[in-house]
Every structure is written in C-alpha cells, then in structure tokens.
N, C-alpha and C positions, 0 to 999 in steps of 0.2 A: 907299708907295702899294701898294694891293692889286693882285694880278694880275687882268687882264681875263679873264673866263671866256667871254664871248660873242665867240668867234673861229671862223673856219671850221674844220671838222674833215673827216676822211675817212669819218665814219660814214655808213651807208646811210640815205638818205631813205626809201626803200621799206620797209626794216626798221622804221624809226621809225613810219611811218604804219601798217604792219601791226600794230604793238603798241598802237595806240589802241583802248581797250577798247570804247567805245560805238560800235556799228555805224553809227549815223547821223552821229556826229561824224567817224568815219573816212571815210565817203563824202563828207561836206562838205569835209573836209580835202583829199581827193584832187581835188575840184572846184576848190577855191581854188588848190591847187598847180598844176594844169593851166592855170588862167587866168593866174596870175602868170608862169608859164613862157612862155606864148604872148605876153603883153604885153611882157615884158622881152627875150625871145629868149635868156635865160640859163638854164642848168640849175639845178635846185634844189640847194642845199648846206646841210648842217647847220651852224648857227652855235651853238656850245656844245651842250649836251645836249638842247635842246628847241625851238629856233627853226629854221624852214626859211626860208632867205633866197635872194634873187636879186640878182646883181650886188653891187657894193661901192663904198664911197666912203671917203675919208679926211677926218676932221674934226679941227679944232684949236680949242679954246675960248680965250677971253681969259686964263683962269687958267693956260694952258699945257698943260692936259690934252689929249691927243690920242689918236686910235685909228682903227680901221677898223670899219665896220658894213655890213650889207647895205642896199641901196637900198630894198628893199621885202621884207617877209617876214610870216610868221605862225607861230602855234603852236596846235596842237589841245590845249588844256588839258583838265583833267578835266570841267569844267562848261560850257566855252564855247570858241569859237575866238577867238583874239586876233590881230588884224591890226595890223602895224606900218606905218603910213602916215605918211611925213614930209611936210611939216615940222611936223605937229601937227594936232590935231582942229579948232582954230580956223580953219584953212585951208579946211575943208569945211562950214562952218556951214549954207549953203543946201542942199547935198546931203544933209546929215544929217537935215534936216526931211522929206526924201522917202524916206529909206532904209527905214524900218520899225523894228521892235523891236531896239534896241541900247543900249549905253551906251558912254561914252568916257572915256579918260584923256588925259593930255597928248599923247601920240603913239600911243595905242592905241585900237583899235576892238574892242569886245567884242560877239560875236554868239553866241547860243545855237544857232541853226539857220539854215541858208541859207533855209529855207522861211519864216522870219519876216521876210525882207527882200526888197527889190527888187534882184535881182542885176544888172540893168543899171545901177542907181545905184551899186552897189558897184564895178562895173567902171569906171565913169566916175571914181570916187574914186581907183582904182588908177592910171588913166591920168593924172589930174591930179597925183597924188603923184609919179609917175615924171618928169613934165615939170618939176615944181618942183625935184626933186632934180637933174635935169640942168642946170637954170638955176643952182642954188646950187653944185653940185659937178660941173662938166662931166666927162664920161668922157674918159679919156686915150686 
C-alpha cells in the first residue's frame, strides 16, 4: 500500500500562503483561512504540501483502509480555491444553487474568486460540514 502523503506537517501556513502567486487568490485564501479558523476554533495546519486543514478525524473504510484527515480544509491552487467540505457535495445541493459561480467534485468545491460567490452561503456550508463531521466522527 502506498504511503499516505496527506498528513499534518510542521510547515508554516503563513509561508505557504505568502507563496501564493496570484494576489487575489492569496487574499481570498487568507479570508477562507480566517473563516475556517473562527468556525472550528482550531489553528490552521498544513496537511501534506498543499492543504490547509482544521481539526482532524480518523476514518476506516469497509475495505480496511484507514487514516486521518482534516475535518475541513482548503487549498489555494494555481487557478482556483479548492475547499474540502465533508461528507460531500451532494450534502449541499440546495445551498449550491444559492452559492454563485463554482464547480464541484465528490468532496471538493472549486471557486475561482470569493467575489464570484455569496460568502454567507459558503459560511453556512462550512457550518453544516462541521456539524455533519461531528455527527459522523465525534470529537474526542
């Protein structure tokens, strides 16, 4: 089995954000980081080389695969912000219709700019994501 690369590191979140080339994406990333920190009460932690995560949970699949992951997180990629909201985009169907310009993957929300979306809707999605994660994987 391959080594899991998405694990918490001691790398600096601030240094990572400072290195985001696009000034608007860097500003948006800092805004998302502050919101996630406020909502979770957790400090931002680098998970692997490119994900900023908040909190953690342990998962175990029926296949026997298990590991740890952040409860909520994001990554300021080259062309867009990627938000990791569990338990998946299907959980947010109604809110997604109100969000604004975005695209989704299974557990990822892709946003080019925060100015393209309704930030109150995004924050509600974060709140619901955290509540669902707490229901599925209670904090210890």
